[in-house]
C-alpha positions in Angstrom: 5.7 -45.1 6.9 4.1 -43.9 10.1 6.7 -43.8 12.9 9.3 -46.0 11.1 12.9 -44.9 10.9 15.1 -45.4 7.9 18.9 -45.2 8.2 21.4 -45.5 5.4 24.7 -47.1 6.4 28.1 -47.4 4.8 28.4 -50.6 2.7 31.4 -51.8 4.6 28.6 -53.8 6.2 26.5 -56.7 5.2 25.2 -60.0 6.6 26.8 -61.8 9.4 26.6 -65.4 10.3 25.3 -67.6 13.1 25.5 -71.0 14.7 24.0 -72.9 17.5 25.9 -74.9 20.2 23.3 -76.9 22.1 24.8 -77.2 25.6 24.1 -75.4 28.9 26.4 -72.4 29.4 26.2 -68.8 30.4 23.9 -66.7 28.2 25.6 -64.3 25.8 23.5 -62.0 23.7 25.2 -59.6 21.3 22.6 -57.4 19.6 23.2 -56.0 16.2 25.6 -53.1 16.6 23.4 -50.8 14.6 20.4 -51.4 16.7 22.4 -50.9 19.8 23.6 -47.5 18.6 20.0 -46.5 17.7 18.8 -47.5 21.1 21.6 -45.4 22.7 20.7 -42.4 20.5 17.0 -42.7 21.3 16.0 -43.2 17.6 14.1 -46.4 18.5 13.1 -47.9 21.8 12.7 -51.4 23.1 9.8 -53.2 21.5 9.9 -51.1 18.4 12.9 -52.7 16.7 10.9 -53.6 13.6 10.3 -49.9 13.0 14.0 -49.5 12.2 14.9 -50.1 8.5 18.6 -50.3 7.6 19.4 -49.4 4.0 22.9 -50.1 2.6 24.2 -47.0 0.9 25.0 -48.4 -2.6 21.6 -50.1 -2.7 19.8 -47.0 -1.6 21.5 -45.0 -4.3 20.8 -47.7 -6.9 17.1 -47.7 -6.1 16.8 -44.0 -6.5 18.9 -43.7 -9.7 16.6 -46.3 -11.3 13.9 -43.7 -11.5 16.0 -40.7 -12.5 15.4 -39.2 -16.0 18.3 -38.3 -18.4 18.6 -34.8 -17.0 19.1 -36.2 -13.5 22.6 -37.2 -14.4 25.7 -35.0 -14.9 26.2 -34.9 -18.7 29.7 -33.4 -19.1 32.1 -36.1 -20.3 29.7 -38.7 -19.1 27.1 -40.9 -20.7 24.1 -38.7 -21.5 21.4 -41.4 -21.1 19.5 -42.7 -18.1 19.9 -46.0 -16.3 18.2 -48.6 -18.5 15.6 -50.6 -16.6 15.1 -53.4 -19.1 15.1 -56.9 -17.6 18.6 -58.3 -17.8 20.5 -55.0 -17.6 23.6 -55.3 -15.5 25.4 -52.4 -13.9 28.0 -51.6 -11.2 27.4 -49.2 -8.4 30.5 -47.5 -7.2 29.8 -45.9 -3.8 32.6 -43.3 -3.5 32.7 -42.4 0.1 35.1 -40.6 2.4 36.7 -43.7 3.9 35.9 -46.5 1.4 35.1 -47.2 -2.2 32.4 -49.9 -2.2 31.4 -51.7 -5.3 28.4 -53.9 -5.9 26.7 -55.5 -9.0 23.0 -55.3 -9.8 20.9 -56.9 -12.5 17.4 -55.7 -13.3 14.8 -58.5 -13.0 11.5 -58.9 -14.9 9.4 -57.2 -12.2 11.9 -54.2 -11.9 13.5 -55.4 -8.7 17.2 -55.9 -8.4 19.4 -59.0 -8.0 22.9 -58.7 -6.5 25.2 -60.6 -8.9 28.3 -60.8 -6.9 29.3 -60.1 -3.3 30.4 -56.6 -2.7 34.0 -55.5 -2.9 36.1 -52.4 -2.6 38.9 -50.7 -0.8 39.7 -48.0 1.8 41.0 -45.5 -0.7 38.0 -43.1 -0.6 38.0 -39.3 -0.5 39.8 -39.1 2.8 42.9 -40.5 1.1 43.0 -37.3 -1.0 42.5 -35.2 2.2 45.4 -36.9 3.9 47.7 -36.2 0.9 46.7 -32.6 1.1 47.5 -32.4 4.8 50.8 -34.1 4.3 51.6 -31.4 1.7 50.8 -28.7 4.2 53.1 -30.3 6.7 55.8 -30.4 4.0 55.3 -26.7 3.3 55.1 -25.5 6.9 57.8 -27.8 8.3 58.2 -27.4 12.0 55.1 -25.1 12.2 52.1 -27.1 11.0 52.0 -29.6 13.9 52.3 -26.9 16.5 49.6 -24.9 14.7 47.2 -27.8 14.6 47.6 -28.4 18.3 47.0 -24.7 19.2 44.3 -23.9 16.7 42.5 -27.2 15.9 39.3 -25.4 14.7 41.3 -23.3 12.2 43.1 -26.4 11.0 39.8 -28.2 10.5 38.5 -25.2 8.6 41.3 -25.5 6.1 40.5 -29.2 5.6 36.8 -28.3 5.1 37.7 -25.7 2.5 39.8 -28.2 0.7 36.9 -30.7 0.4 35.0 -28.0 -1.5 37.9 -27.1 -3.7 38.7 -30.7 -4.6 35.4 -31.0 -6.4 37.0 -29.1 -9.3 40.1 -29.6 -11.3 41.5 -26.1 -11.6 44.2 -24.3 -9.5 43.2 -24.0 -5.9 43.6 -20.9 -3.7 43.0 -21.5 0.0 43.1 -18.5 2.3 45.9 -18.9 4.9 44.5 -18.5 8.4 45.9 -15.6 10.4 47.3 -17.7 13.2 49.1 -20.1 10.8 50.7 -17.1 9.1 51.6 -15.6 12.5 53.3 -18.8 13.7 55.2 -19.3 10.4 56.5 -15.6 10.4 58.1 -16.2 13.7 60.7 -18.4 12.0 61.0 -16.9 8.6 59.2 -14.9 6.0 56.3 -16.9 4.8 57.3 -16.7 1.1 60.4 -18.7 1.9 58.4 -21.7 3.0 57.3 -22.1 -0.7 60.8 -21.8 -2.3 61.6 -25.5 -2.2 58.0 -26.8 -2.6 56.8 -27.9 -6.0 53.3 -27.2 -7.0 52.4 -24.5 -4.5 53.0 -20.7 -4.2 52.2 -17.9 -1.8 49.9 -15.3 -3.4 48.4 -12.4 -1.4 47.7 -14.2 1.8 46.5 -17.5 0.1 48.1 -20.8 -0.6 47.8 -21.5 -4.3 48.1 -25.1 -5.4 48.4 -25.9 -9.1 45.9 -28.2 -10.7 48.8 -30.6 -11.5 49.7 -30.8 -7.8 46.0 -31.2 -6.9 45.8 -34.1 -9.3 48.8 -35.8 -7.5 46.7 -35.9 -4.3 44.2 -38.1 -6.1 46.7 -40.5 -7.7 46.8 -43.2 -5.0 43.0 -43.2 -4.7 42.3 -43.2 -8.4 44.7 -46.0 -9.1 43.2 -48.1 -6.3 39.7 -47.6 -7.7 40.9 -48.4 -11.3 42.6 -51.7 -10.1 39.5 -52.7 -8.2 37.2 -52.0 -11.1 39.4 -53.8 -13.6 39.4 -56.9 -11.5 35.7 -56.9 -11.3 35.1 -56.2 -15.0 37.2 -59.2 -15.9 34.5 -61.4 -14.4 31.9 -63.1 -16.6 29.2 -60.4 -16.5 27.6 -58.3 -19.1 28.0 -54.9 -17.4 26.5 -52.0 -19.3 26.8 -49.1 -16.9 29.1 -47.8 -14.1 27.1 -45.7 -11.7 29.1 -43.3 -9.5 27.5 -42.2 -6.3 28.6 -40.9 -2.9 30.1 -37.6 -1.8 33.5 -38.3 -3.4 31.8 -38.7 -6.8 31.3 -34.9 -6.7 34.9 -34.6 -7.7 35.4 -33.8 -11.3 38.8 -35.3 -11.3 37.4 -38.6 -10.1 34.6 -38.6 -12.7 36.9 -37.7 -15.6 39.4 -40.4 -14.5 36.7 -43.1 -14.5 35.5 -41.9 -17.9 39.0 -41.9 -19.4 39.7 -45.4 -18.1 36.4 -47.1 -18.8 34.2 -44.7 -20.9 35.0 -46.5 -24.2 33.4 -49.7 -23.1 30.8 -48.7 -20.5 28.3 -45.9 -20.0 29.4 -43.8 -17.0 26.6 -42.2 -15.1 26.8 -39.9 -12.0 23.6 -38.2 -10.7 23.6 -34.6 -9.7 24.3 -34.4 -5.9 25.5 -38.0 -5.8 25.5 -38.0 -2.0 21.9 -36.9 -1.8 20.6 -39.8 -3.9 21.6 -42.1 -1.1 19.4 -40.4 1.4 16.5 -40.2 -1.1 17.0 -43.8 -2.1 16.9 -44.9 1.6 13.4 -43.5 1.8 12.4 -45.5 -1.4 14.1 -48.5 0.1 12.0 -48.3 3.3 8.8 -48.1 1.3 9.8 -51.2 -0.8 12.1 -53.4 1.3 12.1 -56.2 -1.2 13.3 -54.0 -4.1 16.6 -56.0 -3.9 15.1 -59.4 -4.5 18.3 -61.4 -3.6 21.8 -60.9 -2.4 25.1 -62.8 -2.3 26.2 -64.0 1.1 29.6 -62.7 2.0 30.1 -65.5 4.5 29.4 -69.2 5.1 27.0 -69.4 8.0 26.9 -72.4 10.2 25.5 -73.9 13.4 27.6 -75.6 16.0 26.0 -78.9 17.0 26.6 -82.1 18.8 26.3 -85.5 17.1 26.6 -89.1 18.3 30.3 -89.9 18.1 31.4 -91.8 15.1 35.1 -92.8 15.1 35.2 -92.9 11.3 33.9 -89.4 10.9 34.8 -87.4 14.0 38.0 -86.2 15.6 39.0 -88.0 18.8 39.8 -84.8 20.7 36.1 -83.7 20.2 34.8 -86.8 21.9 33.0 -86.5 25.2 30.7 -88.7 27.3 27.7 -88.0 29.5 25.1 -90.3 31.0 23.1 -90.1 27.9 25.7 -91.2 25.4 29.0 -90.5 23.6 29.1 -87.3 21.6 31.2 -85.2 19.3 31.1 -81.5 20.1 31.7 -78.3 18.1 30.5 -79.7 14.7 29.9 -76.9 12.2 26.6 -77.6 10.4 26.4 -75.4 7.4 23.3 -73.3 6.9 24.3 -71.3 3.8 27.4 -71.0 1.6 29.5 -68.0 0.9 28.4 -66.5 -2.4 25.0 -68.3 -2.3 21.9 -66.3 -3.3 19.6 -65.5 -0.4 16.2 -64.2 -1.4 14.5 -61.2 0.3 12.5 -62.4 3.3 13.6 -66.0 2.9 13.2 -68.2 5.9 14.9 -71.5 6.7 14.0 -73.8 9.6 15.9 -76.5 11.5 15.0 -78.7 14.5 17.6 -79.4 17.1 17.7 -81.5 20.3 19.4 -81.5 23.7 22.4 -83.7 24.5 21.3 -84.2 28.1 17.8 -85.5 29.0 17.7 -83.3 32.2 19.1 -80.1 30.8 16.7 -77.1 31.2 18.3 -74.6 28.8 20.1 -74.8 25.5 22.6 -72.3 24.2 22.8 -71.2 20.6 25.9 -69.5 19.3 26.4 -67.9 15.9 29.4 -68.2 13.7 30.7 -67.1 10.3 33.6 -67.8 8.0 34.7 -66.9 4.5 35.6 -70.6 3.8 33.3 -72.9 1.9 34.3 -76.1 3.7 34.3 -76.1 7.5 34.1 -79.1 9.8 34.4 -77.6 13.3 33.5 -74.2 14.8 36.9 -73.6 16.2 38.8 -73.8 12.9 41.0 -70.8 11.8 39.1 -67.9 10.4 35.8 -69.0 11.9 34.4 -66.5 14.4 31.5 -66.4 16.8 29.4 -63.3 16.6 26.5 -63.8 18.9 24.5 -66.2 21.0 21.4 -66.7 23.2 19.9 -69.2 25.5 16.4 -70.9 25.1 14.8 -72.1 28.3 13.4 -75.7 28.2 11.9 -76.2 31.6 9.8 -79.3 30.8 12.2 -82.3 30.6 9.5 -85.0 30.3 10.5 -85.9 26.7 14.2 -86.0 27.6 16.4 -86.1 24.5 13.3 -86.0 22.2 12.5 -82.4 23.1 12.6 -80.1 20.0 14.0 -76.6 19.7 12.6 -75.1 16.5 15.2 -72.7 15.0 14.0 -70.2 12.4 16.4 -68.2 10.4 15.0 -65.2 8.6 17.0 -63.4 5.9 15.8 -59.8 5.9 16.7 -57.1 3.5 19.9 -56.0 5.1 20.2 -58.3 8.1 19.2 -61.7 9.5 17.4 -62.8 12.6 17.5 -66.1 14.4 14.7 -67.3 16.7 14.9 -70.4 18.8 11.6 -71.7 20.3 11.1 -74.6 22.7 8.2 -76.6 21.3 6.9 -77.7 24.7 7.0 -74.5 26.7 6.9 -71.9 24.0 10.0 -70.3 25.5 11.6 -68.2 22.7 14.7 -66.0 22.1 15.5 -63.9 19.1 18.8 -62.2 18.0 19.5 -59.8 15.3 22.7 -60.7 13.7 25.5 -58.2 13.4 26.0 -58.0 9.6 29.4 -56.3 9.5 31.6 -57.5 6.7 34.8 -56.8 8.5 
């Protein structure tokens, strides 16, 4: 791919919305957060934005798993086949990350590309939930000691947490070596064995903290139940799901995999690739080579454009009415561009022509909005937010109100861009829309 860069990002992100308010005002440009960070990090430079390819983690994993043979998946207690690529096959990708569990639906199309069946969902009960439970347990064991230890020896405390992330991949008893400084601080108050007398599920054995497999399983309980609830809600929808594909670093956990199999294995084929985090990275490369592999996606928001119209007392709110020397207008109207839940095709482009509200104005401001509601009349309604804007210069006012600003909206593979161009002068501005879901 030459000097292109491919970055896989957490799926807590997806498209954002936009709108255009045609009235002179201060320019406000909010570039996509991801591109801004890449500029700051020196990954890409100005003028080479198109070299940056953003791949959503679940989609990247799905793309790579499509080509895995049977022996590319963990077979123990799981489905022993490979991911069927027959047209019409529907499956769920569960991206089990540290912070979040993100779930998306795919259907295989005739040409082998993918269609997103339903807007992504999930929760914030990923692997770090288990880590927090473990840390709370340490605080319970070493009451009055752990917080002091963590402040004085943060690197050691971090090492314990890292060791736990390795142990939690298994479902046996866990023995974590107790760091010297933790033991030393604890011994100042009482013999270390006494810390374990009133604690259920943990013992002190030859300088190590031994946690029973039953206690270990308790750390997972909140996370597992949250994943189960989310999956059950999804599987109640009218789809013909055949597979549940587990990916992401948290999917390395045998406890997680066995739980999903116990809950859903009778009705669905459960698949988890070896090194489930690695498939995301490899899939991102595949994604960059074939950006259109996900042929269509579901919009997570309704997108609109804020416009002015000639005031109509039968249609418009009186408080939105205003007058200039060129007429009586209604401001802040939300003109819908695309609905929440609507399919948007890869590389789809939509165009609109908009006009000024003052014959003499030499610049027009375009502001972008999004909302999760299907029906919106005005851009300032509750739960409707502005997420970016730019100004297009229009220096030649000869045509007055008949000047045209051509607005082109391009739905990319994981983002959208909006370009406004003044027909007379050729002046143009483009913005990459921040596609964060939250």
